[in-house]
Every structure is written in structure tokens, then in C-alpha cells.
N, C-alpha and C positions, 0 to 999 in steps of 0.2 A: 363485422369486426367490432363495432361499438358495443354490441350486446355481449360478445365474447369477453371483451375487456371488463365490462361492467360486472359480468358474472364472476370472473376470476377475482376482481378487486373485492367484491362482496364476500366471496368465499374466504379470501385472505383476511378480511376484517373480522369475519364471524368466528374463525378458528382462533381460539384463545391460546395463551401460553400452555395451558393445561393439555390441549390437543397436540401441541408441538413437543411437549415433555422435555424441555431444555434442562439439563443438569444444573444444579445450583451448588455453590461452594458449601462446605460443611458449616461454616459460620452462619451462613444464611439459613441453612437447614435448622440450626440450633435456635435461631430467632423464631422460626415457625413452631418449633418444638415447645419452646417456653410460652408462646401465645396460645397454642392449642394442644396441650400435652395428651389428653385422652384420645384425640384423633390420630396423633402421630405415633404414639407408643401403643401399637396394637399388633398382635399376631393374628394369624388366620382365624383362630377360634374366637377372638374378640370381634373381629370384623364380621364373621359369620353371624354371631349374636346380634350385632348392631344392624346388619342387613335385614334379618328376619323381623326384628322389632321396628325397623324403619317402615317396612311394608305393611306389617300387621297391626302395629300400635299396641296400646295397653289392653284393649278388650273391655267388655262390659260385664260387670258382676251385677245380676239382677237382684241379689240379696245382700247388699253391702252392710246392712245393719243386723243381719242374722248372726247371732253369736255362734251358731253351729255351722256357719258357711265354711266350705273347704276351698273357696275361690276357684270353683269350677267355672271358668269364665267363657263368655261368648266372644270368640275372636273372628274378625272379618279377614279371611285369607285371600280375598279376591284380587287384591293388588299384587300379591305374591305368586299366585298360581293360576289366575284366570285372565286378568287384563293383559292384552298384548300377546297372549299365548296362542299358538296355532292349535294346540290341543289342551283345553283347560283341564285342570285337576281340581276337584272339590274336596276340601278337607272338612270332614265332619267334626263335631265338637269334641268327642273323645280324642281323636287323633291330633287335632289342633292343640289341645291342652298337653298331650304327650310331647309334641314337637317343641312347644314353648318351654316345658320342663327340661328338655334336652339342651336347648340353646342357653338356658340359664345356668345349667351345670357347666357347659363349655366355658362360659364367661367367668364363672367362679374359679376355674382352674382345673376342673376334672377333665383334662384334655389329653394327656400323653398316653402312649402305649395302648391305644385302642383302635379297633376298626369298627365303624358304625354300619351295621347291616340293617337295612329296611326290608323286612320280610313280610310277605303277603301272598295270598292265593292268586292264581291266574285270573285276570280280569278285574283286579282291584285298582289298577292304575298306577302301580308303583314306578314303572319306567317313565310314565308321563310326569309323575311327581318329581323324580330326580332331575329329569331334563329341564322342567320349568324352574326348579330350585336353582340349578346351575346357571341357567340363562339369566335369572335375576341377580345372582351373585356376581356374575361377570359384568352386568350393567352397573350394579352398585359399586363394585370395586373400581370401576373406571370413571366414577363421578367424584366431585369434591367431598361428598358425605362418606365415601368409602376409601378416601385417599390414604395410601401408604407409600412410603419411600423405600427404594432399594439403593444399594451401594454401587457407585461408579468410581473407578480410579482414573484419574487424569494425570498422566506423567508429563511433566514439563521438560521439554527437550533441553533447554538451557541449563536447568538445574541438574538434570541427569547426565549432562555431558555429551549429548548427541548420540548418534547411532553408529553402529559398526561400519567401517569402511566397505566391507565386502557386500553390504546390502545396497547394491546399486540398481536393482530392478525397481522401476517405478511402482508406487503403491497400488494404483488402480490395476496395473498388469498382474501384480501378485494376487490382488483381490479376485480378479477374474479367473485366475488359475485355481484359486482355492474353491470358488463356487463350482467351477467345471468338474473338479475332482471330488467334491463332497458327495457323500452317500445320500440317497433320496431321503433317508430317515432324518438326517440332521441338516440338510441343505437349507431348508426354509428357516430353521432356527438360527443358523449362522448368519444368514442375511439379515434376519430381524433383530437379533439380540447379542450374539457372541462375537460380532465383528467389531474390531477396534476402529474408532474414528481417528483418522490421522490427518493432520495438516502440518504446516511448517513449524508449529509451536508445540504440539502435544500429541500424545497417543491416549485414547480413551478406552478403558477396559471395564466392561460391566461385570458385576458379580454373577456368575452363572446360577447361584443358589438364591438370588434375590434377597440377600441379608439386609436387614434394617441397618442403617449407618451407625446407630448407637452401639451395635455389637462390636464395632471396630475399636471402641474404647476398651483397653485391657480389663478383663473381668475383675481383677483384684482392685482396680481403681474406680469402678463404676459407682459404687455407693458414695464415695467421697465426691466424685464429679457431679452427680445429681444433687447432692447436698449443697454444693456451691451454686449449681445452676438454678434450682427452684427455690422459691420463697416458701416459708413455712405455712403452707395452706392445706386445704382439704386433699388436693391431688397428691401432694408430696407425702401426706400421711398414708393415703391409699397405696401409693407406689412402694412405700417402705414396709407396709404391714399386710396387704391383701394378697391372697394366693394367686389371683389372676395376673399379677405382675411379677411373679417369681421368675418367669422366663427371662426377664430383663437382666437379672443378676446371675442367672444359671447358664444360659445358652452361650455357646462358643460361636464365633464366626466360622464360615466355611474354611476348609483347609487352604484353599487358594488364596482367600483374603488374608488368612493368618500368615501364610508364607510371604505374601506381598508386603504386608505390614512389617514383618521382621526384617525382610531384605532391605526395604526402604530405610528402616531405622538404622540398620548397620551401615548403610551407605551415607545417609544424611545426618546421622548422630543427633537428631532432634525430633522428638515427637511432634512438636509444633509444625515443623516443616513437612513431616509425613501427613499431618491432617490437612495441610494446605493442598495436598494432592487428592484428598478425599472429597467426593462430590455425592450428591443425592439427587435422585430423579423419581418421579412417580412410578410405582410398580404397575405396569400395564398388563392386563389380563386378556388372553385371546385363546379361547377354547380350540378354535380351528387349527392353531399352530401348536396347541399343547402347552401354551405359555400361561402358567398360573392355574390352569384347569386342564386335566387330561382325563378323557373318558374312554374306556375300552369296552368293546362288545365282545361276546364269546368267540366270534369268528375272526376277530383281528389277530393276525399272526404276530408272534414276537418279532422284535427288531433284529435284523441280521447283525447290527453293530450295537452292542450294549454300552460301549464306552465312547463318549463324544469328546472331541478335541478341536483345536484350531491351530494347525501347524504354523500358519503365518504369525498368529498372535504369540505362540510359544517362542518363535524365533526372535520376535521384537522384544519380548520380555527378557529373554536371555541376553540380547544385545544390550539392553538398557542396564541390566543388573551386572553385566559382565560375568555371569555365572549360569551354567546350563542346568544346575542341579537344585537351585534354591526353590523355584516355583515350577510345579508341574501342572499345566493348564489342561486337566482332564476331569470329566464329570460324567454322571449318568443321566438317564431320562428323569430320575427322581428329583434332580436339581431343578429341573424345569418347573416342577410343581411344589418346590420347597416354599413354605409359607403360603401354599395354595391348596387346591383340592385335587386328590387323586381318586377317581371313581371307577367302579366296575359294574357294568350292566349284566346281571345274572351270573352266578357262580357256577359256570359249567365250561367245558371245553378249555380253551386257552386261558380263560379267566380264573379257572381253578388253579392253574400253574402260577398266575400272577398273584393270586391271594396267598398262596404258600410262599412265594418269594417275599411277601411283606412280613413274614414271621420274624426275621431278625430286626427288621425296622421297627415293628411295634414292641419288640422286646427291649431293644437298646437305643432306638432312635438314630441309628447310624446305618450306613450302607458302604460296603467295601468296593472301592474302584481301584483295581490293581492293588498297589501297596499303600494307598491312602484311604483314610476314612472320610466319608461324606455325610454331613448332618442331614437328616430328613425330619422336619418338623411340619408335616402336612396333615390336613384333615382327610383321613382315609374313609371313604364311603363306598357302599355297595348296595345293590338291591338283589333279592334272592327269593325264589319259590321255596316253600317249606320242604318239598321233596328233594331239593338239591343240597340239604344239609348233609346228606350221606357222602357228598363229595369231600367234606372236611372232617368227618367223624373220627378218622383215624389219627388226626393230629390233636392229641389231648392237650398239648400245651397251648393250643389256640383258645380253649374254652374260656379262660379268664381274660383273654385279650379281645374278645368280640362282645359288643353290646348290641343286642337285637332291639330294634324298634318296630313294633307291629304296624302294618298298614292293612287293616282288614277291609272287608266290604263296608260300605256306609251303613251306619247304624243310627244316625240322627235323621229323623224323618224330614226335617226342614231342608237338610242338605240333599237328600234324595229328590225332593221336589225341585230344588234349584237346578239339579242336573237335567231334569226333564224340561224345565223352562229354558235352560241354556241351549239344549239341542233342538227342541221343537218350537221354541219361541214363547215369549211371555203371554201371548194371546191365548194359550191353552186354558188358562184360568177361566176364561169367558165361557168355556164349554161345560164347566162343572158347577153343580151346586156347591156352595162353600162347604169345606171339610171333606168332600168326596175325593178330591185329588190327593189330599194328605192321607186319606184312608187307603188309597191305592198304594202309596209309599209304605204305610204301616203293614199292609199285607205282604209286600215284597220283603221288608225287613224282618218280619216274623220268621221267615225261613232261615235267617242268618243268626238268630239268637238261640242260645241253649234253652231247652224247655224247662230246666230246673235251675232255680236261682237260690242258692243257700242263703245269700245275704238278704234277699227279699223275704224268704220264708221265716228267717229269724226275726225280721222286723214285723211283718204283717201277721205271722201266725197262720190263721185259717183264711185262705183266699176266698172262701165261699161268702164271707160277709160283704164282699164287693162284687158279687156275681152279676149285679145289674150294670156295673160300669166296666168290669175288667174280665179278662180270661182267667182260667184256672191256673195257668203257668205265670200269671202276673207280668206277661210280656208287654202288655199295653202300658202298665205302670212303669216298667223299666224304660220303655221308649220315651215316655214323658220326662223321666229323670235324666236320661241321656241328653235331652234337649235343654236341660236346665230348668224345667218347669215342674212344680209340685202341684198335682191336681187338686181342684177344689173339692172333689168328692171324698177325699180322705177324711176320716174322723179327726176330731181335735186331739184325741189321745195319740193316734198314730203320727200326726204331725209333730207332736212334742217328742215322740220317740225317735224321730229321724235325726239322730245326732250326727256330729261330724264323723265320728268313727264309722257309723253305719253307712253314711254317704260315700266315704272312701272305699268301703268294701264293695258297695254296689258299682261304683265307677271302675274299680279294679277288675271286676268281672268282664269289662269290655276288652281286656287284654287277651282273653281266651275265647272271644266270640268273633263272628264275622269271617270265619275261615271256611264256612260251609254254606250251603244254601244257594239262592239265585245270585249269580255274579253280577257285577256292575254292567258288563257288556250285555248279558242276557236280559237284565231288567230293562234296558233301553229298547231292545228288540220287542219285548213283551208289551211295554207301554206303547210303542209305535203300532203294534197290531191292535191293541185295545183302543187307542185314540182314533186310528183310521176307521175302525169299525163303527164307533158310536158317536163321534163328534158330528152333530148335525146342526143346521141352522134352525133356530127357534125350538130346539129341544135340548134340554140340559141333561148331562150324565148324572144320574142319582145312584144311591146305594144299591138299589134293586138290580140295576144294570151291572154294577161292579161285582156283586155276588154271582150273578148269572154267568159272567165271563169266567170267573175262577172255578165255578162248580160245574158248569156245563160245557162252555166253549173250549176252555183249556183245562180239562180234567186232569191232564198229566201233571199240572202244577200243584194239584191238591196233595200230592205226595210230599212236596217240600213245605207246605203250609201246615202248621200244627192242627191237630183235630180240634174242632170247636172254636178255632180262633175267629173265623168269619162271623159266627153267631155272636160271640162276645163283642166284636167290632161293631156290629149293628146295634147291640144294647148300649154300648158307650156312645154311639152316634145319636141314638134316640134320646138318651139322657141329656146330651149336650144341646141338641136343638130345642128340646123342651124348655131348658133354661133360657135359651135365647128368645123363644117365643114369649115366655112369661115376662122376661125382662123388658121385652119390646112392647108388651100390652100394659105393663104396670105404669100407672100414672096417678096414683093417689096423692092427695094434697099433703105435702111434707110438713107444711106449717101446722095443719090440723093434727097430724100424727104427733108432732112435737108437743102440742098443748095437752093432748090426751095423756101422754106419758108423764108430763110435769104434774098434771092434776092428780094422776094415780099415785105418784110418789108422795104427794101431799096428803091425799085422802087416806092412805093406809095407816096413817098415824092417829086416826079417829075411829070411834065405834060407829058401826052402821046405825043409821037413824039420824045422824048429825047433819047439820047444814052449815058449811063453812066456806069462807072466801079464800081461795088459793093464794098464798103469798108469792108464787112464781108467775102466775098468769093474770091474777086479779079477778078470775071467774068465780062465781058462786056455785058451789057443788052440793047437790043433794046426795049425800053419801049413803047409798043403800047397797044391800047385798047384790041386787041385780046389776047396779052401776059397776061395782067392782069386778063382778064375774064377766060382764060384757067386754071389759078391757082385757081381763086375764085370758079370755078365750082367743084373743089375738096374739097373746104373748106365749101361751103354752099349748094352744090348739083347742079346737072344739071337741065335744064329746069326752071331756075329761071329768072324772067324778069330783064331788064336792070336797073330799078330803085333800085331793091334790091341789085344788084351788087354795084351800086354807094353808096348806104347807108352803106353797109357793109365796102366798102373801106374807106369811110369818117370816120366812127367810129373807124376803126382800126388805121388809120393815126393819128387821134386825140389822141388816147390812147398812141400811140408810141411817139408822140411828147411831150405830157404833162407829161407822167410818165416814159415810158421805157427809152427814151434817156436822159432826164434831171435828172431823179432820179436813176434809176437802173444802167445805163451804166456810166454816168458821175460822180455821187456821190458815189454810192455803188461799182463802178468799176467791175460790172458783165460783162461777155461776153454776146453776144446777145442770145446764146442758153441757158443761165441761167435765162433769164427774164421770167416773167409771161406770157406776150403776146406771146412769141415764144412757150411756153409749151402749151398754149391753142390752138394755131393754129395747132401745131403738133398733138394734140389729135383729132381735128376736121378732119385734113387731113387723118390720119390713119383710123379713124372711117368710113369715107365715102369711102375710098378705099376698106375696108373690106366689107362694105355693098354691093359693086358692084362686088366683087371678083368672084362671080359665074356666072355673066352675060355672059362672053365669052364662057362658057362651056355648058350652058343650052340648046342652040340650036344645039349643036354638038353631034349627036347620037353616034359618034365614042368614045367620052369621056365616055358615060354610058356603052358601050360595053367593053371598056378597063378596067373599074372598075370590071365588072363581070369576065373578063378574067385574072385579076391580079393574078400573081403567078401560071399561067398555061402556057403551051407551046404556045398557040395562042397569048399571050400578046406580044411576040417578034415581031409579024408582024406589030404592030402599029408604027407610026412615032415617032421620038425621043422626040418631044415636048410633045405629049400626054403621052408617057411612063414616062417622067420626072415629069410631073404634077401629074399623078396618083400615082406614087411611093412616091412623096413628101407628098401628101395628106394622104395616108394610114399610112405612117411611122409616120407622126405627130399625127394622131389620136391614134396610138398605144402608142407613148411615152408621149404625153401630157395628154391624157384622158383615158389611161389604156384599150383601146380596144384591142381585139385580131384581127388578120388579117381578120378573118371571120366576126367578129362584125363590123369592119371598112367598109368592102365591103357592108354589109347589110344596114348599116345606110346611107351610101352615096347613094345607089340606092333608099332607102326610101325617102331621102331628095329631090332627083331629080324627082322621080315619083309623089310625093305629091306636087310638085311645091311649096315648102316651101318659096323659095326666093320671089316669087310673092305674096304669102300669107302675108308675113311680110314686104312687100316693104315700106309701110308707117305706121309703127306700132303706132306711137303716134296720127295719125289722126283717127285711127279706134275707 
């Protein structure tokens, strides 16, 4: 018994007033309103926006200082669609940006007279998306962050003059009779919400349409009322001028509340006394009861009773007002989701009929219930397969009332990989050499993209110039851009030509892609087969295994993968790992390089044959043709004829004398290493050193054997230099690029045996 009492006491203490949802007088509601106006004055569209932003946040723009940025942002949607979900939904970058654009438009006021249909092919996860979205909306709406108030009328018995003499049946007995006679469709609703609370002092009647209490202020007086209520601050300015708050001055309360207000005003002769009977309570959302959120599946049959009422409450209202005609307490199922979300899962069967019923609502924002008009200001949503559009094609008036938001198959390779990790576990990375798992995702995604991109062809021109890094359809380039990454292998000219206008055109193509190819469901099955077949202990999955799977084991998939794509994928992989190996082997003395560049910038101002002391480094320089050419060979490459040496030297000296010395050093007082010309030469020097970094090792068979023997007893037998070089290379691959020791060894042997250094020796000329 002690434990039971303790548990009950703790539960009572833990449940806040928020959980109990006690109505508060209108005056107290106004105090909350003035303290937190942006939170209290919100309709469903604004709350939906706040909910999405609450879970997703602002996102990350990897190019904030790029003047051509289109703010194609990386959003983390895991809190909205993954965390706590029975069936996670993974929003890729293109779709996440579309979703944020939609909610931003909703907040700005582009809200009314539309049905938002999320359309996508089978297996894209659209039903999962909507279910998870609605679940989070329900959670958010029932927290302090999503708090909204709804109207409750509390009729004071003393003020209203008591109840009719003939109402002698005890209240609880009447309540029991009402519930016993209620239809199954609205019985739960009446018990939960539309039932008046009655005691010796008052009767409490909730607004069935969940109207915000501010709508009870007569429309013609609202501007004046809010002008008196709020100080002249930023919110008051927004309330008066911004479109997102138009509804505050435009919307009417529901017909029932309007009738109650007018009847009370006629009886009490004082607006102040009427508002004393006006209360506010948090709007509680409950999808299972259809309260605030209603979701219909195609097989859900229409309600037998479309008009809901409360006979007992109608009788009491009539008794209080002494008039049976002033207030008709009837409403429809749409009232239950007014200022909430009304959603349809797939537009077929009974849901086609429901969508057609919404026509008048999206046209006028009202619904007829017998002879009264009912306001419906709800967020109307649906999901639909493309082939189901035929079900509504005959209704031409719908065309401008529907906004389609595409949910295609995933086209962001990072998201595709995240799906595999979520389903099969994050440990799957340990079975792959770095980049191979992402290349599996690239192969799947290639089947979903169009093979011709007008936007990319207009930008790049001839794709053949990138044949060593990219496919002829430029799909690999598009995949990188869809992830928000601009590849390093693009030429400087093409990078400059990637304007904001071009970026928008490329991203806009995602609206018409991802509707064919390997579906989300099928990709999971394919990966499961692949992983189960090749994931072995002490053996990593490499590119050869990946290509073998798609070309020999599952030859049927090659029909979905564009011709030549896998060959191009291997070339891009080869280029990437070559850069990683070079970067990991490169350890030239940066200080020595810096001194050489400073000495060169000083020396080119003198004739060959001179001996001068550099003013930057203090070193004495014997300025000969051989000295200058030795440094220039590291700046412009070896095997360059003398004329190019002289032209490069002349151009460099001219820029140094006209800009660097006279402007940056003398006027701006920069040190030589801060100047633009120094930074440009340093970049050239380092690039050319890295390009040639493998050359000394390629002809050395001991170097290859030492890599294979690394971390074995035989490794100790190699000379000190080779051991240092190999150790440095493997450690850098592990720390910089997340290789395991086994993976680092395998990729180094692959790079040497495939002769990648020679293959990419003159990439831009190929």
C-alpha cells in the first residue's frame, strides 16, 4: 500500500497544470498573450512551420561567403523523421530544401485555399514520411513550445438566472444516457471534448472548432483592441503589417461561438460581462481520437453520421438563453481538425471521394452543416502515387487548388548510405575500403537520375574533358552537387561559371528525377544481398568486388544502370585515392619551400650572373639561369621549353613590380608571405610537388613489398628510409581519410599495381 500511495503521489506531483489543461479566464489569457505574443497568436500553418524548424534547425551552408551561393543548405532531419520513429524516414538534401521552402511559404501567409499533396513513386517512403511528420506535429503541439489556446465558454449559473425547472434529471444520469445513445463515430469525441462540464456554479462548453479566443473579439474592433493591448514594439509592427498575421483580422469565429456571443450580449447587455464567461485552454491534439489531426486511409469507410451534435448540451444552452433558436450546437468532422491537420493516405477508393469533398472547402474555406456555415481553416495534406492522378483529372477546378511536393527516391548519396547504416548497423563501414560503400550508393542512384542534363551540358559543354573523373552523362558530377559538394577536379574556369542561376537550374532538375530506377525498398534488398555475400572478416570489400556484383552476379541490374557508368565510377575512384595517397606521402619541408619562393620573388628582379642578399630571407643568392629554372620547374612543371620559362618569369616579375611591391608591401604594409603572388606561387609549388611525390617510389620494388609487409615481422628488415616512408604513408591514410591499416595497405598496393600515377599524369590534357 505504501508503494501504491507513493507512486500515485509522485504521479500527481509530476503532472503539471499543462497536463491537466485547466481553463483560464480570458483576462489571464491576455496576460499570457502580451507576455508571449508570437507563441499565442499562431494558426496551424505558423505552428507547423515552428514545429519543422524546432526539430530541424537552421541547417548548415558550406559556402556562406560564396557570392553565387543559392543557400542550398544541409539540414539534419533526424530529429523530425528518425529519432523515436518505428519506421524512420530519411530526407535527402533536395527534398529537405523543398520541405523547408514549403514551411517558410506557409509561415509567410501562402496558406489558404490549397491542398498539399506529397507525390512520389511506390517505395519512396511517402506514407512513412507523413506518418512521422504527423507524429512529431502531435508531440510538438502538446508541449509548451507548440502551445495554442482554444475557446471555452463557462456559463455562470447565478448570472444566467439558473436552469429551467423541467430539467430535473440529474446531470450524471443525462450524461450516461447521452453516451449510451451516441453513435460510434462521435461517442469518443463527445466524452473527450464536446461534453459540458457542469457543477452547481457553471456549465462549461468548449468550442467544437477549436477557435483561438482572440477571434471572439468582434472583427471590426480587433485592430483597436490590439493597438491598446500591445506596446509599440517589433511584434506589434509585424502583427499590423505582415501577411502571416492577416488571419487575426480576417477570420471569423465559428458559427456556434458567434451565436453564443450574440445571445449572451443580448441577455447581459455588456461585452465585459460576456468576456467574463470566456475562457481559454490549451488545444490538445490526439490523432487516435481525430482531435486536431485526422488521417484517413483509402479503405476507411465514410461516417454514417456526418453531422455531430450534443442533445444534452443543446438543451442546456436553450434553457440558459431561454430561446431554442439562437444557438444550434451542430458541427461536422471538419470542426475536429479546424486549426489542425486533415490528411489523406493515397488518393484512391474512399479517399478520392474525401478529396472531392474538400473542393468547396479549399475554394471558400467554409463547409455547410445543414443550414449553417462552418469555418474550416485546416492544413490539408495528402500523399499520392503518380498513377493516381487520373482519379482527379476530371476535376479541372482542382488544378489551381493543389500544390504538389515531390518525394522521389533518394538522390543524395550520403542519405542513401545513412539508410543502409540505419537498417544494417553502423558497423557495415568496417567491411568496406573507404569510398566503396558510397560508390555502391552512387551506382544505385545512377538508375534514378535522367541520363541527359540540359543544365549541366549548358555549363560544362563537352563532358569528354572530364572523362578521367566523370561519366559521359555527368551523373557523378550531379550527385556531388546534390550533396552540396563542388568537386576539386573541376577546372578553375568551370568553377567560376557555376553561377547562382546555373546552380538553381541544376537543383531544379531534381524535381523531375527519382521517379524511376531502383526503388528505396529494392535498394535495401540489393544491399542486403551484396553485404551478406561479401562481408568477411579480415577481407575488405573493394571496387573490384562491387563491379563484379553489378556486372556478373546481378546482371539484371545492369539494365537500370546507365551504360559506361561503372567504368566512369572506377576512374573517379582511382583519381580520388591517388590524391589521397599523394597527400599522405607528401611531407616536404614547408619552411624550405617558403624560403625558396621568397628568394625567387627577390631574384627575378635582377639579371642572371648577379649575387645578391635577399631582403626577405637574408640569404645570399647566386642568381643564375640554372638557379631560376630549377625553381620554375617546380612551379610550372618539368620538361617545359626555355621560352615558357622566360614568359612565366617575365609575367611574374611584372606583377610583383606593379602590384605586389608598390601596392601590397609599400602601401598596405603586408609582409611578402601575405601577398597574393606569394600565395599563388606557393599553391603551384605544393601542387606540383604532390603530383610527383610518388615518382621516386614507383620503380622501387622494395617500397611495394614493404607496404605488404607493414605491421609484420619482415617489415623490420627494410632500410630506415623505406620504413619511415611507409609508416608515414599508412598513418596519414588512417588519420586523414579514416582507413584501417588493412584498408590503407590494400589501397596503396592497388594504386601502385594499377599505375594510377601514370594514368593521371596529365589529367587536363586527356
